[in-house]
C-alpha positions in Angstrom: 0.3 0.0 0.1 1.6 3.1 -1.1 0.7 6.6 1.1 -1.5 7.5 -1.2 -3.9 4.5 -1.6 -3.5 4.8 2.4 -5.5 8.5 1.8 -8.5 6.0 1.4 -9.0 4.6 4.0 -12.1 6.6 4.7 -13.7 4.5 1.8 -13.2 0.9 3.9 -16.1 -0.6 5.9 -16.6 0.1 9.2 -17.8 -1.8 12.1 -19.9 -1.2 15.3 -19.4 -3.9 17.8 -21.7 -3.6 20.8 -20.8 -6.3 23.6 -23.1 -7.5 26.0 -21.3 -6.8 29.2 -18.5 -4.8 30.2 -14.6 -6.3 29.2 -12.7 -3.1 29.6 -9.9 -1.8 27.5 -8.6 -5.9 27.6 -11.6 -7.2 26.4 -13.6 -4.6 24.3 -9.7 -4.0 22.8 -9.0 -7.7 22.2 -12.4 -8.2 20.2 -11.6 -6.2 18.2 -8.1 -6.8 17.3 -9.6 -10.3 17.0 -12.2 -9.1 14.1 -9.7 -6.6 11.9 -8.0 -8.0 8.8 -5.7 -5.9 8.5 -1.8 -6.0 8.5 -1.9 -2.7 11.4 -3.8 -2.7 14.5 -4.6 1.4 15.6 -5.8 2.5 18.8 -7.8 5.6 19.7 -9.1 6.7 23.2 -12.4 8.1 23.1 -11.3 10.6 25.4 -8.6 11.6 22.9 -8.4 13.6 19.2 -6.2 12.6 17.1 -4.3 15.0 14.4 -5.3 14.2 11.0 -2.1 13.0 10.2 -1.8 11.0 12.7 -2.1 7.3 11.4 -0.2 8.0 8.4 2.7 8.8 10.2 2.7 5.6 13.0 2.1 3.6 9.6 5.1 4.7 7.6 6.9 4.1 11.0 6.1 0.4 11.2 6.2 0.2 7.2 10.3 1.1 7.5 11.6 -1.8 9.6 9.9 -5.5 10.6 11.2 -5.7 13.1 8.7 -2.5 15.3 5.8 -4.1 16.5 5.0 -0.9 18.0 3.8 3.1 17.4 3.7 5.5 19.5 2.4 8.8 19.8 3.6 12.1 20.9 0.7 12.5 23.2 -0.6 15.8 24.9 -2.8 17.2 27.6 -5.9 18.3 26.0 -6.6 21.0 28.1 -2.9 22.7 27.5 -1.6 21.2 24.3 1.9 23.0 25.6 2.7 20.4 28.0 2.9 17.1 27.4 0.7 13.8 28.8 3.2 11.1 27.4 5.6 10.6 24.8 6.3 6.8 25.1 6.6 5.3 28.0 8.6 4.6 31.4 9.4 2.1 34.1 9.5 1.5 38.0 12.1 -1.3 38.9 9.2 -2.3 41.1 6.7 -2.6 38.1 4.9 0.7 38.0 5.1 2.7 34.9 5.1 6.2 33.5 4.3 8.3 30.5 7.6 9.9 29.4 7.9 13.1 29.8 4.9 13.2 31.5 3.9 16.8 32.6 6.9 18.5 30.8 6.4 21.6 28.3 6.3 21.0 25.1 9.6 22.1 24.1 10.9 20.3 21.3 12.5 18.1 23.2 11.3 15.0 22.2 11.2 16.3 18.8 12.7 12.8 17.5 12.1 9.8 15.6 13.7 7.1 18.6 12.9 4.2 20.6 11.0 3.6 23.3 9.6 0.6 25.9 6.4 0.7 24.4 3.5 3.2 23.3 0.5 4.5 25.5 -2.4 2.5 24.1 -4.7 5.6 24.2 -2.6 6.1 20.6 -0.9 3.4 19.3 -0.6 1.6 16.3 0.9 -2.3 16.5 1.5 -4.8 13.6 -0.8 -7.5 13.6 2.2 -10.0 13.2 2.9 -9.2 16.6 0.0 -9.5 18.1 -1.5 -13.1 16.2 2.2 -14.2 17.7 2.2 -12.4 21.8 -1.4 -12.9 21.7 -3.5 -9.8 22.7 -4.3 -7.8 26.1 -4.3 -9.9 29.0 -8.2 -9.9 29.7 -7.3 -10.2 34.1 -5.7 -6.5 33.9 -9.4 -5.5 32.4 -7.9 -1.8 32.9 -5.1 0.7 33.6 -1.5 -1.2 32.9 -2.8 -2.9 30.4 -0.3 -1.0 27.7 2.7 -1.8 30.0 1.7 -5.7 30.6 1.5 -5.4 26.4 4.2 -4.0 25.6 6.6 -5.3 27.3 5.9 -9.0 26.6 6.5 -7.8 23.0 9.6 -6.4 23.5 10.7 -9.8 25.8 9.1 -11.5 22.3 12.3 -9.6 20.8 9.6 -6.4 18.8 10.9 -3.2 19.0 9.0 0.4 19.6 9.7 3.4 18.3 7.9 6.7 19.4 7.1 9.1 16.2 6.8 12.8 17.5 5.2 14.0 14.4 2.2 11.4 15.1 0.0 14.3 17.7 -2.8 13.4 19.8 -4.5 15.3 22.6 -6.0 13.6 25.7 -8.0 14.5 28.7 -6.0 12.7 31.5 -7.7 9.9 33.6 -11.4 10.3 31.8 -12.1 6.5 32.0 -12.7 6.1 35.4 -11.6 10.0 36.6 -8.6 10.9 38.2 -9.9 10.5 42.4 -11.5 6.7 41.4 -10.3 4.6 44.1 -10.5 1.6 41.4 -8.4 3.6 39.1 -5.7 3.3 42.5 -6.2 0.1 43.2 -5.8 -1.3 39.8 -2.9 0.6 38.5 -1.2 -0.9 41.7 -2.5 -4.7 41.0 -1.7 -4.4 37.5 1.9 -3.6 38.2 2.5 -6.5 40.5 1.1 -8.7 38.6 3.6 -7.5 34.9 6.0 -8.0 36.9 5.5 -11.3 38.2 5.0 -11.8 34.6 8.0 -11.1 33.2 10.8 -9.5 35.5 13.5 -11.5 35.5 14.1 -13.3 38.9 17.1 -11.7 39.4 15.0 -8.1 39.9 11.8 -9.6 40.8 13.0 -10.4 44.3 13.8 -6.9 45.1 9.8 -5.9 43.8 9.1 -5.2 47.9 12.0 -3.4 48.9 11.1 -0.9 45.4 7.7 -0.6 46.3 9.0 0.1 50.1 10.9 3.3 49.0 8.2 4.3 45.9 5.3 3.6 49.1 7.5 6.2 51.0 8.8 8.6 48.4 4.9 8.9 47.3 3.9 9.1 50.6 6.3 12.5 51.0 4.7 14.1 48.0 1.4 14.0 48.9 1.9 16.0 51.8 2.7 18.3 49.3 0.3 17.9 47.0 2.2 15.8 43.9 1.7 12.7 42.7 -1.4 10.3 42.4 -2.4 10.6 46.1 -1.7 14.1 46.7 -4.6 14.6 43.8 -6.8 12.8 46.7 -8.6 16.5 49.1 -7.6 16.4 52.8 -6.7 13.8 55.6 -9.7 11.6 54.3 -9.3 11.6 50.7 -5.5 10.9 51.2 -7.1 8.1 53.9 -9.1 6.1 50.9 -5.9 6.3 48.3 -3.7 4.9 50.5 -6.6 2.3 51.7 -6.8 2.0 47.7 -2.6 1.4 47.1 -3.7 -1.7 49.9 -7.1 -3.1 48.0 -5.1 -3.5 44.5 -1.7 -5.1 46.7 -3.8 -7.7 48.0 -6.1 -7.9 44.9 -2.5 -9.2 43.4 -1.5 -11.5 45.5 -4.3 -14.3 44.7 -3.9 -13.1 41.0 -0.1 -14.6 41.6 -0.8 -18.3 41.0 -2.7 -18.1 38.2 0.3 -15.5 36.3 2.7 -17.5 37.3 1.1 -20.0 35.3 1.1 -17.9 32.7 4.4 -17.1 32.8 5.4 -20.4 31.7 3.0 -21.3 29.6 4.7 -17.9 27.4 8.2 -18.8 28.0 8.7 -20.2 24.4 7.9 -16.7 23.1 11.0 -14.9 24.8 14.0 -13.7 23.0 15.5 -11.7 25.5 18.0 -13.1 27.7 17.3 -12.6 31.8 19.9 -10.3 31.3 19.0 -8.4 28.4 15.7 -7.8 29.7 17.7 -6.7 33.2 19.2 -4.1 30.9 16.0 -3.0 29.1 13.9 -2.2 32.2 16.7 -0.6 33.8 17.7 1.7 30.4 14.0 2.5 30.7 13.4 3.3 34.2 11.8 6.7 35.4 13.9 8.3 38.9 11.9 7.7 42.3 11.5 12.0 42.1 9.6 12.1 38.8 7.3 9.0 39.4 6.2 10.7 42.2 5.2 14.1 41.1 3.7 13.7 37.8 0.4 11.9 38.3 -0.5 9.8 35.3 
């Protein structure tokens, strides 16, 4: 397909799928992925607005290199498009991930086509061949952190990800459940544990609780200054509600760990990276504790 032919995409048939139940971000997208017949799968959340050239810019990046399975957008804050929402992702060693550049003023510092860890699922392009190989979203996660798990699974399987600065999207942050949703915090916290259990090398996994305690302490200090995820919750009662949500998320994860370990074992044949390469990759794309705590999702 040439770029001019791509421009005729508006002539393609449109199919609207109505589910009988709420299957979350993961299940809803998986249904669309299963029915899609093209070589590429584009995701665009209903709280995101793309520039006219967004899709063709992502497509060109994937088309140019067969080893690239994912393309990440330049996602700006809808209410203030001078500010960055995320331009790819970074990760903390306990499994918590955050958008690269989140909260920064866009001064062109992320205007280079480059490799990133994985894209944000609110506006991304995936190679269908990759999804057929590694599978779609893990429906046990339901929502939040699901794009991180899929991206991590793809990277471990040897696929790369490119950030495309010319593919611009404006995004309402936290619009699905709301930034003050306790359930949102629970899912974020639960799913970061499951991601680590499923994909981290043992040499990093056994340190997970220590990194978690460091993040918890830094998060508490940031909250006192009104920063970070918990800092958004107003008053002592709000912060207590957020702390309970973090605890509940971790407890939910403990229950789901046996099933997640089974998935880790079943997917071992997909791994192309060694444990040393996975560890090196995670530390290369590591977010600092200060940045993680002060910039909410």
